[in-house]
Structures are given as structure tokens and as C-alpha cells.
C-alpha positions as CSV (number, residue, x, y, z in Angstrom):
1,M,0.0,0.0,0.0
2,K,2.9,2.4,0.8
3,N,4.4,1.8,-2.6
4,I,1.1,2.7,-4.4
5,F,0.7,5.8,-2.3
6,F,4.4,6.8,-3.1
7,A,3.9,6.1,-6.8
8,L,0.7,8.3,-6.9
9,L,2.7,11.1,-5.2
10,L,5.4,10.9,-7.8
11,I,3.2,11.1,-10.8
12,P,2.3,14.9,-10.4
13,I,5.9,15.7,-9.6
14,C,7.2,14.0,-12.7
15,S,4.5,15.6,-14.8
16,F,5.4,19.0,-13.6
17,K,9.1,18.5,-14.4
18,N,8.1,17.5,-18.0
19,I,5.9,20.6,-18.3
20,T,8.7,22.8,-17.1
21,S,11.2,21.2,-19.4
22,T,8.9,21.5,-22.3
23,N,8.3,25.2,-21.6
24,A,12.0,25.8,-21.4
25,E,12.6,24.2,-24.8
26,K,10.0,26.5,-26.5
27,I,12.8,29.0,-27.2
28,V,14.8,26.5,-29.2
29,G,14.6,26.9,-33.0
30,K,14.9,29.5,-35.7
31,W,13.4,33.0,-35.2
32,M,12.9,35.9,-37.6
33,A,13.0,39.5,-36.4
34,S,9.4,40.5,-37.0
35,E,9.7,44.3,-37.3
36,D,11.8,44.3,-40.5
37,N,12.2,40.6,-41.3
38,N,15.9,41.5,-41.7
39,L,17.5,39.0,-39.2
40,E,17.2,35.3,-38.5
41,V,18.7,33.7,-35.5
42,E,18.9,30.1,-34.3
43,V,18.4,29.6,-30.6
44,Y,20.0,26.4,-29.2
45,K,20.7,24.9,-25.8
46,T,24.2,24.1,-24.5
47,G,24.2,22.6,-21.0
48,N,21.7,24.6,-18.9
49,E,22.1,27.8,-21.0
50,Y,20.4,29.0,-24.2
51,R,22.4,30.7,-26.9
52,A,21.7,32.2,-30.3
53,K,23.6,32.7,-33.5
54,I,23.0,34.6,-36.7
55,V,21.9,32.3,-39.6
56,W,20.7,35.0,-42.0
57,F,20.4,38.8,-42.4
58,D,19.3,41.2,-45.1
59,D,22.4,42.3,-47.0
60,S,20.7,44.5,-49.5
61,D,22.3,47.6,-48.1
62,D,25.6,46.7,-49.9
63,K,25.4,44.0,-52.7
64,S,29.2,44.4,-53.3
65,R,29.7,42.6,-49.9
66,P,27.7,39.4,-49.7
67,M,26.4,38.2,-46.4
68,S,28.9,35.3,-46.3
69,E,31.8,37.7,-46.4
70,R,30.7,40.3,-43.8
71,C,32.7,40.5,-40.6
72,D,32.2,41.8,-37.1
73,T,34.0,45.0,-38.0
74,K,32.4,47.1,-35.1
75,N,33.7,44.8,-32.4
76,P,35.6,46.8,-29.8
77,D,38.2,44.0,-29.6
78,K,40.3,44.4,-32.8
79,K,41.2,40.7,-32.7
80,L,37.5,39.8,-33.2
81,R,36.8,42.0,-36.1
82,T,37.6,39.3,-38.7
83,R,34.8,37.0,-37.3
84,K,32.1,36.3,-39.9
85,V,28.7,37.6,-39.0
86,I,27.0,34.5,-40.3
87,G,27.3,32.0,-37.5
88,L,28.2,34.7,-35.0
89,Q,27.0,33.9,-31.5
90,V,25.0,36.9,-30.5
91,M,23.3,35.7,-27.3
92,Q,24.6,33.5,-24.5
93,G,24.0,32.7,-20.8
94,L,20.2,32.7,-20.8
95,E,18.8,30.2,-18.3
96,Y,15.1,29.3,-17.9
97,N,13.3,30.5,-14.8
98,A,10.1,28.4,-14.4
99,D,8.6,30.7,-11.8
100,D,8.7,33.7,-14.2
101,D,8.3,31.6,-17.4
102,E,11.2,33.4,-19.0
103,W,14.9,33.1,-19.8
104,Q,17.1,35.4,-17.7
105,G,20.7,36.3,-16.9
106,G,22.0,36.4,-20.5
107,R,24.1,38.7,-22.6
108,I,23.3,39.9,-26.1
109,Y,25.7,41.3,-28.6
110,D,24.7,43.8,-31.3
111,A,27.1,43.3,-34.2
112,S,25.8,46.4,-35.9
113,T,27.2,48.6,-33.1
114,G,29.7,46.3,-31.3
115,K,27.9,46.7,-28.0
116,D,27.1,44.0,-25.5
117,W,24.0,44.1,-23.3
118,N,22.3,42.2,-20.5
119,A,19.4,40.1,-21.9
120,K,16.3,38.3,-21.0
121,A,13.6,36.7,-23.1
122,W,10.0,35.5,-22.9
123,I,7.4,34.2,-25.3
124,T,4.1,36.1,-25.5
125,N,0.7,34.6,-25.8
126,D,0.7,35.3,-29.5
127,G,4.0,33.3,-30.0
128,C,6.3,36.3,-30.2
129,L,9.8,35.8,-28.7
130,K,10.5,39.0,-26.9
131,V,14.2,39.7,-26.3
132,R,15.1,42.6,-24.1
133,G,18.5,44.0,-24.2
134,Y,19.3,46.4,-21.4
135,W,22.1,48.2,-19.6
136,H,22.2,47.1,-15.9
137,L,18.6,48.0,-15.2
138,E,15.7,46.4,-17.2
139,F,13.9,49.7,-17.7
140,L,17.0,51.0,-19.5
141,G,16.6,48.8,-22.5
142,Q,14.8,47.9,-25.7
143,N,12.7,44.9,-26.9
144,M,12.9,43.0,-30.1
145,C,10.2,40.6,-31.3
146,F,10.9,37.5,-33.2
147,K,8.5,35.1,-34.9
148,K,9.3,31.4,-35.0
149,V,10.2,30.0,-38.5
150,Q,11.2,26.5,-37.5
């Protein structure tokens, strides 16, 4: 009888863990910036953290320099200015917080300016991945919205 009672107690706990894990994985995949459709990133998980890398961007501003040849020229570290923008890791360190249902504690890098920001992310009810880059305090920041493409 004790074994049955113990098993019945474990079922909701295991189910909650699966729900939490599933919610955490919702961020994984390819996302397109929804404001201008000019940037696509791929979010992936490494260990307990979520990261993102650039997989596509609109290079119509300068057709003489194709996307595959563009480098991280605005990086403040001169040694990193030869890194290709395609494949560039632009977000790291996000960890899922089940209580807030958001990913927190990350850093986001803006290759167009060479600046690095604190970051957090959440998925809205309409499926938008909101990423907030901010400087020390969350109210000193800006949101970007991404729509899932894969």
C-alpha cells in the first residue's frame, strides 16, 4: 500500500518536471525578427544555457559585400573584427526560470554597433519571442520581437 501511495505522489511531480522542461525548450529553433524581417537567429541549448547565433540577415544595403563575407567590424576587440557575421553567437547565458516563465541572466551582442547588453527573453501569448537588451537595469533597455520560422 505504501508503494502505491508513493507512486501516486510521484506522478504529479514527474509531470510538472516535464511541463517545465517543455516550456524551457520552446525557445529553441529559428526565429525571424518580426519588425523588419531582416535578421534570422537560431536559438539552441548548451548545458543549462540557451544561446543564439545569426543564420541569415538582409544584406541588401551593400550588394558588393555578400552576407557570407561580412565580418564583425564594429567589435571593440580588434582581434575579433575578422569573425564572420553568419554563425556569430549573439546571445549567451540565458537560463530558464520556471517561476517567471522566462529566460534570464544572459548577454546579447549587437554586431551592428559592437555593443554588449544584459538580456532576458520570454514568449508572449501570440507566440512572439521578446528579447530585451538592457544596460544594468531592465527599464534602460529595448525589446525586439521574433516570430518562429522553424
